GUNUZA-140342 format. One record per residue (C-alpha): chain; x, y, z. Coordinates in nm, 3 decimals. Each point is the difference from the previous one (the first is absolute). Layout:
BEGIN
@cadena = A&u = X&v = Y&w = Z
...
***
This chain:
BEGIN
@cadena = A&u = 7.011&v = 7.352&w = 8.887
@cadena = A&u = -0.113&v = 0.367&w = 0.003
@cadena = A&u = 0.019&v = 0.197&w = 0.308
@cadena = A&u = -0.397&v = 0.123&w = -0.065
@cadena = A&u = -0.278&v = 0.159&w = 0.254
@cadena = A&u = -0.199&v = -0.325&w = -0.076
@cadena = A&u = 0.292&v = -0.180&w = 0.250
@cadena = A&u = -0.064&v = -0.063&w = 0.399
@cadena = A&u = 0.214&v = 0.005&w = 0.256
@cadena = A&u = 0.158&v = -0.277&w = 0.100
@cadena = A&u = -0.069&v = 0.077&w = 0.378
@cadena = A&u = -0.388&v = -0.021&w = 0.084
@cadena = A&u = 0.052&v = 0.205&w = 0.288
@cadena = A&u = -0.129&v = 0.378&w = 0.005
@cadena = A&u = 0.233&v = 0.210&w = -0.121
@cadena = A&u = 0.065&v = 0.366&w = 0.025
@cadena = A&u = -0.142&v = 0.277&w = -0.314
@cadena = A&u = 0.157&v = 0.027&w = -0.288
@cadena = A&u = 0.082&v = 0.394&w = 0.119
@cadena = A&u = 0.151&v = -0.144&w = 0.312
@cadena = A&u = 0.233&v = -0.242&w = -0.149
@cadena = A&u = 0.086&v = 0.293&w = -0.302
@cadena = A&u = 0.097&v = 0.204&w = 0.277
@cadena = A&u = 0.196&v = -0.267&w = 0.160
@cadena = A&u = 0.198&v = -0.087&w = -0.303
@cadena = A&u = 0.039&v = 0.318&w = -0.082
@cadena = A&u = 0.151&v = 0.127&w = 0.362
@cadena = A&u = 0.197&v = -0.338&w = 0.019
@cadena = A&u = 0.160&v = 0.092&w = -0.394
@cadena = A&u = 0.029&v = 0.341&w = 0.089
@cadena = A&u = 0.281&v = -0.144&w = 0.262
@cadena = A&u = 0.223&v = -0.264&w = -0.247
@cadena = A&u = 0.244&v = 0.274&w = -0.148
@cadena = A&u = 0.032&v = 0.336&w = 0.210
@cadena = A&u = 0.172&v = -0.118&w = 0.293
@cadena = A&u = 0.274&v = -0.076&w = -0.238
@cadena = A&u = -0.026&v = 0.261&w = -0.268
@cadena = A&u = -0.010&v = 0.269&w = 0.209
@cadena = A&u = 0.279&v = -0.075&w = 0.123
@cadena = A&u = 0.256&v = 0.062&w = -0.301
@cadena = A&u = -0.121&v = 0.391&w = -0.009
@cadena = A&u = 0.149&v = 0.033&w = 0.384
@cadena = A&u = 0.346&v = -0.203&w = -0.041
@cadena = A&u = 0.235&v = 0.290&w = -0.004
@cadena = A&u = -0.131&v = 0.059&w = 0.313
@cadena = A&u = 0.051&v = -0.318&w = 0.072
@cadena = A&u = 0.316&v = -0.018&w = -0.081
@cadena = A&u = 0.182&v = 0.285&w = 0.153
@cadena = A&u = -0.209&v = -0.079&w = 0.344
@cadena = A&u = 0.124&v = -0.354&w = 0.066
@cadena = A&u = 0.321&v = 0.058&w = -0.241
@cadena = A&u = -0.108&v = -0.282&w = -0.287
@cadena = A&u = 0.228&v = -0.059&w = -0.320
@cadena = A&u = -0.154&v = 0.016&w = -0.289
@cadena = A&u = -0.025&v = -0.377&w = -0.017
@cadena = A&u = -0.213&v = -0.032&w = 0.381
@cadena = A&u = -0.195&v = 0.298&w = -0.145
@cadena = A&u = -0.087&v = -0.249&w = -0.291
@cadena = A&u = -0.063&v = -0.322&w = 0.178
@cadena = A&u = -0.253&v = 0.196&w = 0.201
@cadena = A&u = -0.266&v = -0.043&w = -0.242
@cadena = A&u = 0.109&v = -0.371&w = -0.090
@cadena = A&u = -0.007&v = -0.130&w = 0.276
@cadena = A&u = -0.413&v = 0.029&w = 0.024
@cadena = A&u = 0.031&v = -0.185&w = -0.364
@cadena = A&u = 0.244&v = -0.248&w = 0.160
@cadena = A&u = -0.289&v = -0.041&w = 0.263
@cadena = A&u = -0.280&v = -0.136&w = -0.275
@cadena = A&u = 0.266&v = -0.228&w = -0.180
@cadena = A&u = 0.091&v = -0.159&w = 0.328
@cadena = A&u = -0.381&v = -0.064&w = 0.144
@cadena = A&u = -0.237&v = 0.084&w = -0.282
@cadena = A&u = 0.037&v = -0.429&w = -0.075
@cadena = A&u = -0.124&v = -0.027&w = 0.366
@cadena = A&u = -0.314&v = 0.230&w = 0.004
@cadena = A&u = -0.223&v = -0.283&w = -0.087
@cadena = A&u = 0.072&v = -0.159&w = 0.209
@cadena = A&u = -0.046&v = 0.150&w = 0.300
@cadena = A&u = -0.286&v = 0.179&w = -0.194
@cadena = A&u = -0.172&v = -0.337&w = 0.026
@cadena = A&u = 0.080&v = -0.020&w = 0.379
@cadena = A&u = -0.113&v = 0.229&w = 0.138
@cadena = A&u = -0.223&v = 0.132&w = -0.266
@cadena = A&u = 0.035&v = 0.252&w = -0.263
@cadena = A&u = -0.228&v = 0.322&w = 0.149
@cadena = A&u = 0.193&v = -0.046&w = 0.377
@cadena = A&u = 0.334&v = -0.012&w = -0.233
@cadena = A&u = -0.038&v = 0.260&w = -0.138
@cadena = A&u = -0.117&v = 0.176&w = 0.259
@cadena = A&u = 0.293&v = -0.093&w = 0.191
@cadena = A&u = 0.176&v = 0.149&w = -0.284
@cadena = A&u = -0.110&v = 0.333&w = 0.038
@cadena = A&u = 0.065&v = 0.050&w = 0.378
@cadena = A&u = 0.351&v = -0.155&w = -0.122
@cadena = A&u = 0.067&v = 0.293&w = -0.214
@cadena = A&u = -0.137&v = 0.189&w = 0.336
@cadena = A&u = 0.307&v = -0.116&w = 0.130
@cadena = A&u = 0.239&v = 0.010&w = -0.233
@cadena = A&u = -0.102&v = 0.374&w = -0.054
@cadena = A&u = 0.081&v = 0.031&w = 0.389
@cadena = A&u = 0.341&v = -0.170&w = -0.005
@cadena = A&u = 0.074&v = 0.246&w = -0.267
@cadena = A&u = -0.020&v = 0.324&w = 0.239
@cadena = A&u = 0.330&v = -0.095&w = 0.175
@cadena = A&u = 0.291&v = 0.116&w = -0.142
@cadena = A&u = 0.271&v = -0.277&w = -0.020
@cadena = A&u = 0.043&v = -0.112&w = -0.332
@cadena = A&u = 0.015&v = -0.416&w = 0.064
@cadena = A&u = -0.297&v = 0.025&w = 0.183
@cadena = A&u = -0.161&v = 0.208&w = -0.373
@cadena = A&u = 0.093&v = -0.278&w = -0.166
@cadena = A&u = -0.189&v = -0.228&w = 0.215
@cadena = A&u = -0.291&v = 0.253&w = 0.012
@cadena = A&u = 0.086&v = -0.041&w = -0.411
@cadena = A&u = -0.114&v = -0.331&w = 0.041
@cadena = A&u = -0.272&v = -0.038&w = 0.191
@cadena = A&u = -0.208&v = 0.240&w = -0.236
@cadena = A&u = 0.110&v = -0.297&w = -0.268
@cadena = A&u = -0.085&v = -0.246&w = 0.168
@cadena = A&u = -0.355&v = 0.191&w = 0.085
@cadena = A&u = -0.037&v = 0.132&w = -0.368
@cadena = A&u = 0.118&v = -0.426&w = -0.100
@cadena = A&u = -0.298&v = -0.099&w = 0.172
@cadena = A&u = -0.260&v = 0.221&w = -0.168
@cadena = A&u = 0.132&v = -0.035&w = -0.354
@cadena = A&u = -0.027&v = -0.379&w = 0.002
@cadena = A&u = -0.310&v = -0.011&w = 0.204
@cadena = A&u = -0.243&v = 0.276&w = -0.133
@cadena = A&u = -0.043&v = -0.136&w = -0.343
@cadena = A&u = -0.073&v = -0.363&w = 0.186
@cadena = A&u = -0.255&v = 0.144&w = 0.194
@cadena = A&u = -0.243&v = 0.189&w = -0.261
@cadena = A&u = 0.012&v = -0.303&w = -0.179
@cadena = A&u = -0.125&v = -0.224&w = 0.276
@cadena = A&u = -0.219&v = 0.286&w = 0.180
@cadena = A&u = -0.098&v = 0.221&w = -0.310
@cadena = A&u = 0.007&v = -0.250&w = -0.287
@cadena = A&u = -0.301&v = 0.178&w = -0.169
@cadena = A&u = 0.133&v = 0.305&w = 0.052
@cadena = A&u = 0.381&v = -0.012&w = -0.079
@cadena = A&u = -0.011&v = 0.241&w = -0.303
@cadena = A&u = -0.064&v = 0.322&w = 0.210
@cadena = A&u = 0.174&v = -0.144&w = 0.341
@cadena = A&u = 0.309&v = -0.080&w = -0.192
@cadena = A&u = -0.067&v = 0.380&w = -0.197
@cadena = A&u = 0.013&v = 0.181&w = 0.322
@cadena = A&u = 0.332&v = -0.239&w = 0.111
@cadena = A&u = 0.172&v = 0.146&w = -0.288
@cadena = A&u = -0.097&v = 0.386&w = 0.049
@cadena = A&u = 0.113&v = -0.026&w = 0.328
@cadena = A&u = 0.370&v = -0.177&w = -0.100
@cadena = A&u = 0.030&v = 0.409&w = -0.211
@cadena = A&u = -0.178&v = 0.129&w = 0.208
@cadena = A&u = 0.229&v = -0.111&w = 0.312
@cadena = A&u = 0.331&v = 0.174&w = -0.171
@cadena = A&u = -0.156&v = 0.285&w = -0.135
@cadena = A&u = -0.115&v = 0.138&w = 0.316
@cadena = A&u = 0.399&v = -0.044&w = 0.174
@cadena = A&u = 0.145&v = 0.158&w = -0.340
@cadena = A&u = -0.182&v = 0.313&w = 0.031
@cadena = A&u = -0.047&v = -0.031&w = 0.365
@cadena = A&u = 0.363&v = -0.135&w = 0.226
@cadena = A&u = 0.231&v = 0.299&w = -0.091
@cadena = A&u = -0.303&v = 0.286&w = 0.096
@cadena = A&u = 0.032&v = -0.228&w = 0.391
@cadena = A&u = 0.346&v = 0.058&w = -0.062
@cadena = A&u = 0.007&v = 0.382&w = -0.057
@cadena = A&u = -0.293&v = -0.003&w = 0.292
@cadena = A&u = 0.124&v = -0.138&w = 0.247
@cadena = A&u = 0.367&v = -0.105&w = -0.071
@cadena = A&u = -0.003&v = -0.273&w = 0.115
@cadena = A&u = 0.069&v = -0.357&w = -0.304
@cadena = A&u = -0.157&v = -0.196&w = 0.349
@cadena = A&u = -0.317&v = 0.217&w = -0.009
@cadena = A&u = -0.076&v = -0.046&w = -0.406
@cadena = A&u = 0.045&v = -0.428&w = 0.014
@cadena = A&u = -0.178&v = 0.012&w = 0.321
@cadena = A&u = -0.280&v = 0.244&w = -0.131
@cadena = A&u = -0.098&v = -0.305&w = -0.318
@cadena = A&u = -0.127&v = -0.193&w = 0.335
@cadena = A&u = -0.330&v = 0.241&w = -0.021
@cadena = A&u = -0.106&v = -0.246&w = -0.315
@cadena = A&u = -0.035&v = -0.279&w = 0.262
@cadena = A&u = -0.188&v = 0.206&w = 0.241
@cadena = A&u = -0.272&v = -0.108&w = -0.329
@cadena = A&u = 0.051&v = -0.322&w = -0.070
@cadena = A&u = 0.037&v = -0.146&w = 0.340
@cadena = A&u = -0.360&v = 0.051&w = 0.068
@cadena = A&u = -0.103&v = -0.027&w = -0.319
@cadena = A&u = 0.108&v = -0.349&w = -0.024
@cadena = A&u = -0.117&v = -0.125&w = 0.324
@cadena = A&u = -0.331&v = -0.085&w = -0.212
@cadena = A&u = 0.178&v = -0.238&w = -0.172
@cadena = A&u = 0.142&v = -0.177&w = 0.306
@cadena = A&u = -0.302&v = -0.029&w = 0.160
@cadena = A&u = -0.205&v = -0.101&w = -0.324
@cadena = A&u = 0.197&v = -0.304&w = -0.076
@cadena = A&u = 0.094&v = -0.326&w = 0.071
@cadena = A&u = 0.323&v = -0.113&w = 0.135
@cadena = A&u = 0.101&v = -0.144&w = -0.303
@cadena = A&u = -0.242&v = 0.050&w = -0.330
@cadena = A&u = -0.089&v = -0.278&w = -0.207
@cadena = A&u = 0.302&v = -0.063&w = -0.191
@cadena = A&u = 0.299&v = 0.148&w = 0.204
@cadena = A&u = 0.096&v = -0.353&w = 0.119
@cadena = A&u = 0.124&v = -0.297&w = -0.240
@cadena = A&u = -0.248&v = -0.304&w = 0.044
@cadena = A&u = 0.082&v = -0.342&w = 0.156
@cadena = A&u = 0.209&v = -0.200&w = -0.312
@cadena = A&u = 0.041&v = 0.316&w = -0.184
@cadena = A&u = 0.305&v = 0.068&w = -0.093
@cadena = A&u = 0.120&v = 0.424&w = -0.007
@cadena = A&u = 0.052&v = 0.149&w = -0.355
@cadena = A&u = 0.344&v = -0.051&w = -0.097
@cadena = A&u = 0.062&v = 0.339&w = -0.177
@cadena = A&u = 0.332&v = 0.084&w = -0.092
@cadena = A&u = -0.054&v = -0.295&w = -0.253
@cadena = A&u = -0.287&v = 0.132&w = -0.200
@cadena = A&u = 0.075&v = 0.240&w = -0.297
@cadena = A&u = -0.334&v = 0.179&w = 0.036
@cadena = A&u = 0.137&v = 0.086&w = 0.381
@cadena = A&u = 0.359&v = 0.135&w = -0.131
@cadena = A&u = -0.183&v = 0.173&w = -0.258
@cadena = A&u = -0.209&v = 0.162&w = 0.258
@cadena = A&u = 0.261&v = 0.080&w = 0.188
@cadena = A&u = 0.217&v = 0.149&w = -0.255
@cadena = A&u = -0.275&v = 0.218&w = -0.084
@cadena = A&u = -0.002&v = 0.139&w = 0.311
@cadena = A&u = 0.398&v = -0.019&w = 0.117
@cadena = A&u = 0.005&v = 0.231&w = -0.305
@cadena = A&u = -0.300&v = 0.259&w = 0.071
@cadena = A&u = 0.184&v = 0.006&w = 0.405
@cadena = A&u = 0.376&v = 0.095&w = -0.201
@cadena = A&u = -0.155&v = 0.265&w = -0.158
@cadena = A&u = -0.141&v = 0.106&w = 0.258
@cadena = A&u = 0.266&v = 0.086&w = 0.264
@cadena = A&u = 0.300&v = 0.031&w = -0.287
@cadena = A&u = -0.233&v = 0.251&w = -0.173
@cadena = A&u = -0.107&v = 0.209&w = 0.285
@cadena = A&u = 0.369&v = -0.042&w = 0.119
@cadena = A&u = 0.215&v = 0.141&w = -0.239
@cadena = A&u = -0.222&v = 0.159&w = -0.333
@cadena = A&u = 0.018&v = 0.374&w = 0.187
@cadena = A&u = 0.382&v = -0.064&w = -0.003
@cadena = A&u = -0.007&v = -0.166&w = -0.343
@cadena = A&u = -0.125&v = 0.331&w = -0.086
@cadena = A&u = 0.174&v = 0.229&w = 0.092
@cadena = A&u = 0.319&v = -0.172&w = -0.045
@cadena = A&u = -0.125&v = 0.012&w = -0.405
@cadena = A&u = 0.005&v = 0.391&w = 0.043
@cadena = A&u = -0.440&v = 0.074&w = 0.154
@cadena = A&u = -0.061&v = 0.150&w = 0.282
@cadena = A&u = -0.082&v = -0.190&w = 0.389
@cadena = A&u = -0.310&v = 0.154&w = -0.075
@cadena = A&u = -0.053&v = -0.190&w = -0.315
@cadena = A&u = 0.051&v = -0.355&w = 0.166
@cadena = A&u = -0.230&v = 0.112&w = 0.317
@cadena = A&u = -0.255&v = 0.118&w = -0.285
@cadena = A&u = 0.011&v = -0.333&w = -0.172
@cadena = A&u = -0.046&v = -0.282&w = 0.322
@cadena = A&u = -0.349&v = 0.265&w = 0.135
@cadena = A&u = -0.110&v = -0.035&w = -0.397
@cadena = A&u = 0.076&v = -0.390&w = 0.028
@cadena = A&u = -0.121&v = -0.048&w = 0.318
@cadena = A&u = -0.356&v = 0.185&w = -0.045
@cadena = A&u = -0.097&v = -0.119&w = -0.339
@cadena = A&u = 0.074&v = -0.343&w = 0.092
@cadena = A&u = -0.230&v = 0.041&w = 0.256
@cadena = A&u = -0.311&v = -0.021&w = -0.155
@cadena = A&u = 0.129&v = -0.238&w = -0.266
@cadena = A&u = 0.098&v = -0.273&w = 0.343
@cadena = A&u = -0.362&v = 0.078&w = 0.096
@cadena = A&u = -0.199&v = -0.084&w = -0.326
@cadena = A&u = 0.238&v = -0.257&w = -0.135
@cadena = A&u = -0.041&v = -0.219&w = 0.340
@cadena = A&u = -0.378&v = -0.012&w = -0.074
@cadena = A&u = -0.018&v = -0.108&w = -0.305
@cadena = A&u = 0.293&v = -0.281&w = -0.013
@cadena = A&u = -0.221&v = -0.114&w = 0.298
@cadena = A&u = -0.313&v = 0.008&w = -0.257
@cadena = A&u = 0.192&v = -0.251&w = -0.304
@cadena = A&u = 0.114&v = -0.306&w = -0.049
@cadena = A&u = 0.366&v = 0.089&w = -0.133
@cadena = A&u = 0.211&v = 0.273&w = 0.130
@cadena = A&u = 0.195&v = -0.055&w = -0.374
@cadena = A&u = -0.144&v = 0.428&w = -0.101
@cadena = A&u = 0.180&v = 0.144&w = 0.324
@cadena = A&u = 0.331&v = -0.187&w = 0.066
@cadena = A&u = 0.129&v = 0.068&w = -0.373
@cadena = A&u = -0.193&v = 0.362&w = -0.034
@cadena = A&u = 0.125&v = 0.125&w = 0.402
@cadena = A&u = 0.397&v = -0.169&w = -0.087
@cadena = A&u = -0.013&v = 0.168&w = -0.411
@cadena = A&u = -0.097&v = 0.333&w = 0.197
@cadena = A&u = 0.293&v = -0.030&w = 0.278
@cadena = A&u = 0.255&v = -0.038&w = -0.242
@cadena = A&u = -0.116&v = 0.263&w = -0.240
@cadena = A&u = -0.053&v = 0.203&w = 0.269
@cadena = A&u = 0.321&v = 0.002&w = 0.187
@cadena = A&u = 0.244&v = -0.024&w = -0.303
@cadena = A&u = -0.227&v = 0.377&w = -0.182
@cadena = A&u = 0.074&v = 0.131&w = 0.321
@cadena = A&u = 0.382&v = -0.088&w = -0.003
@cadena = A&u = 0.090&v = -0.018&w = -0.372
@cadena = A&u = -0.313&v = 0.269&w = -0.167
@cadena = A&u = 0.077&v = 0.369&w = 0.008
@cadena = A&u = -0.068&v = 0.193&w = 0.395
@cadena = A&u = -0.290&v = 0.192&w = -0.153
@cadena = A&u = -0.186&v = -0.313&w = -0.062
@cadena = A&u = 0.020&v = -0.143&w = 0.391
@cadena = A&u = -0.382&v = 0.036&w = 0.065
@cadena = A&u = -0.094&v = -0.204&w = -0.278
@cadena = A&u = 0.241&v = -0.266&w = 0.046
@cadena = A&u = -0.044&v = 0.043&w = 0.402
@cadena = A&u = -0.393&v = -0.071&w = -0.031
@cadena = A&u = 0.105&v = -0.289&w = -0.199
@cadena = A&u = 0.185&v = -0.144&w = 0.235
@cadena = A&u = -0.311&v = 0.037&w = 0.313
@cadena = A&u = -0.238&v = -0.170&w = -0.260
@cadena = A&u = 0.249&v = -0.260&w = -0.034
@cadena = A&u = 0.081&v = -0.007&w = 0.360
@cadena = A&u = -0.373&v = 0.012&w = 0.137
@cadena = A&u = -0.084&v = -0.289&w = -0.257
@cadena = A&u = 0.284&v = -0.247&w = 0.096
@cadena = A&u = -0.099&v = 0.058&w = 0.351
@cadena = A&u = -0.374&v = -0.027&w = 0.017
@cadena = A&u = 0.095&v = -0.364&w = -0.172
@cadena = A&u = 0.302&v = -0.055&w = 0.154
@cadena = A&u = -0.125&v = 0.009&w = 0.341
@cadena = A&u = -0.358&v = -0.181&w = -0.059
@cadena = A&u = 0.197&v = -0.319&w = -0.200
@cadena = A&u = 0.104&v = -0.205&w = 0.344
@cadena = A&u = -0.396&v = -0.015&w = 0.040
@cadena = A&u = -0.034&v = -0.027&w = -0.352
@cadena = A&u = 0.127&v = -0.315&w = -0.133
@cadena = A&u = -0.036&v = -0.170&w = 0.326
@cadena = A&u = -0.360&v = -0.220&w = 0.086
@cadena = A&u = 0.075&v = 0.037&w = 0.380
@cadena = A&u = 0.092&v = 0.235&w = 0.289
@cadena = A&u = 0.326&v = -0.265&w = 0.090
@cadena = A&u = 0.075&v = 0.088&w = -0.362
@cadena = A&u = -0.021&v = 0.356&w = -0.014
@cadena = A&u = 0.235&v = 0.035&w = 0.280
@cadena = A&u = 0.251&v = -0.256&w = -0.073
@cadena = A&u = 0.007&v = 0.196&w = -0.331
@cadena = A&u = -0.043&v = 0.365&w = 0.127
@cadena = A&u = 0.337&v = -0.113&w = 0.206
@cadena = A&u = 0.172&v = -0.221&w = -0.238
@cadena = A&u = -0.034&v = 0.331&w = -0.251
@cadena = A&u = 0.101&v = 0.306&w = 0.294
@cadena = A&u = 0.318&v = -0.233&w = 0.103
@cadena = A&u = 0.113&v = -0.001&w = -0.331
@cadena = A&u = -0.093&v = 0.413&w = -0.117
@cadena = A&u = 0.125&v = 0.092&w = 0.343
@cadena = A&u = 0.304&v = -0.154&w = -0.017
@cadena = A&u = 0.091&v = 0.138&w = -0.291
@cadena = A&u = -0.146&v = 0.340&w = 0.091
@cadena = A&u = 0.274&v = -0.019&w = 0.254
@cadena = A&u = 0.279&v = -0.031&w = -0.227
@cadena = A&u = -0.160&v = 0.186&w = -0.308
@cadena = A&u = 0.113&v = 0.339&w = 0.132
@cadena = A&u = 0.327&v = -0.032&w = 0.102
@cadena = A&u = 0.101&v = -0.215&w = -0.352
@cadena = A&u = -0.170&v = 0.312&w = -0.148
@cadena = A&u = 0.239&v = 0.195&w = 0.166
@cadena = A&u = 0.319&v = -0.246&w = 0.002
@cadena = A&u = -0.104&v = -0.022&w = -0.394
@cadena = A&u = 0.025&v = 0.383&w = -0.070
@cadena = A&u = 0.302&v = 0.020&w = 0.223
@cadena = A&u = 0.198&v = -0.259&w = -0.228
@cadena = A&u = -0.133&v = 0.132&w = -0.315
@cadena = A&u = 0.007&v = 0.343&w = 0.062
@cadena = A&u = -0.360&v = 0.077&w = -0.120
@cadena = A&u = -0.335&v = -0.071&w = 0.024
@cadena = A&u = -0.097&v = -0.163&w = -0.359
@cadena = A&u = 0.127&v = -0.353&w = 0.142
@cadena = A&u = -0.308&v = 0.037&w = 0.252
@cadena = A&u = -0.211&v = 0.120&w = -0.220
@cadena = A&u = 0.040&v = -0.303&w = -0.236
@cadena = A&u = 0.051&v = -0.201&w = 0.314
@cadena = A&u = -0.361&v = 0.090&w = 0.084
@cadena = A&u = -0.163&v = -0.052&w = -0.347
@cadena = A&u = 0.180&v = -0.346&w = -0.044
@cadena = A&u = -0.193&v = -0.065&w = 0.372
@cadena = A&u = -0.343&v = 0.134&w = -0.150
@cadena = A&u = 0.018&v = -0.180&w = -0.252
@cadena = A&u = 0.026&v = -0.353&w = 0.158
@cadena = A&u = -0.313&v = 0.143&w = 0.255
@cadena = A&u = -0.213&v = 0.048&w = -0.318
@cadena = A&u = 0.059&v = -0.372&w = -0.146
@cadena = A&u = -0.031&v = -0.087&w = 0.320
@cadena = A&u = -0.317&v = 0.153&w = 0.029
@cadena = A&u = -0.104&v = -0.146&w = -0.274
@cadena = A&u = 0.015&v = -0.337&w = 0.151
@cadena = A&u = -0.134&v = 0.143&w = 0.304
@cadena = A&u = -0.274&v = 0.128&w = -0.144
@cadena = A&u = -0.185&v = -0.298&w = -0.110
@cadena = A&u = -0.309&v = -0.177&w = 0.161
@cadena = A&u = 0.200&v = -0.294&w = 0.194
@cadena = A&u = 0.053&v = -0.076&w = 0.326
@cadena = A&u = 0.307&v = -0.103&w = 0.184
@cadena = A&u = -0.192&v = -0.264&w = 0.222
@cadena = A&u = -0.107&v = -0.146&w = -0.336
@cadena = A&u = 0.375&v = -0.028&w = -0.094
@cadena = A&u = 0.073&v = -0.268&w = 0.197
@cadena = A&u = -0.342&v = -0.275&w = -0.064
@cadena = A&u = 0.038&v = 0.107&w = -0.392
@cadena = A&u = 0.355&v = -0.174&w = 0.115
@cadena = A&u = -0.107&v = -0.255&w = 0.143
@cadena = A&u = -0.260&v = -0.104&w = -0.280
@cadena = A&u = 0.289&v = 0.029&w = -0.227
@cadena = A&u = 0.241&v = -0.233&w = 0.199
@cadena = A&u = -0.265&v = -0.200&w = 0.082
@cadena = A&u = -0.094&v = -0.042&w = -0.387
@cadena = A&u = 0.344&v = -0.082&w = -0.104
@cadena = A&u = 0.036&v = -0.303&w = 0.252
***
């Protein structure tokens, strides 16, 4: 099944116009990373003010990822009970609460605030693609496109603006709170989706006598999970360590910042275009494999090639990252026939992905300490990119996890 304009929404109620949906998805997406990535830029000030050690400071940015791991598998059930649109709105309100909690100058309270932020973002991460599939299946390409663009643009805005706000205000609390301004757009723009949708959209509830999908035993589900997991580990590990890697090899600190800037801005248009294209093709192997290959080639070039060629390898890496993100965040929707399946597969892939992301940056630092250089870290990263390529060969095929159980049942009956 290909997502194309001929598809009709599963909900027969009038729905908000596409432009409202695009704005709502875009502004909700902007909030799904910036609240976390902005913390990295003020860690020195946090450590100084709250007397945190290096390990405690590192755990601060890991707490939201652990919240993803703990709660992502529960989110589909909450969505069926309360309604996906309502729960996404609740997540944005809960995120505002998390911002407020982080204003309190106390280390323990700050960790609680980061956990609240993580819970709210976990809800949005899992339910937004499932909601798009349920409410706008005939416009899935453009909506997933603006979603993935927002996932890049949010951290880019945080990277560009957090330190200037600290310098202007002298307060890291105000700098972190400032990204709550994104909620000023997200909450009112999402309200039309809540007012115009049923409490539980068709396809989100498990029908009587229908067993939930058993994804943990599905090779296809695992291939999607591996692909997303590697993408997630790369994002957090590379953004956390690449400037240090390059500086340790004799390059300037400015070079590392320039590389990440080029990577992120190049990735944005490719994430948008690929998100739209994969929704129109039966097979997405072309995107899964090319994204992984370009990721590996770009990273190897940035690290091993002469520094004078960095911009070309950064562009290569950015194209790969945008391509892999465009297809990676769409796979849960593309490999399932039902909204229930999309939410369940999204929860599975994100639980595994963010579990690895929580240990990725820490593991990279530990391996650097053990080996004495970054070469071993790069080779491990390139190895997992190879695993992502192999997973992409299967995850990109025009198959559906919903069908795997039916096929297995038919085979079992034939053997009997």
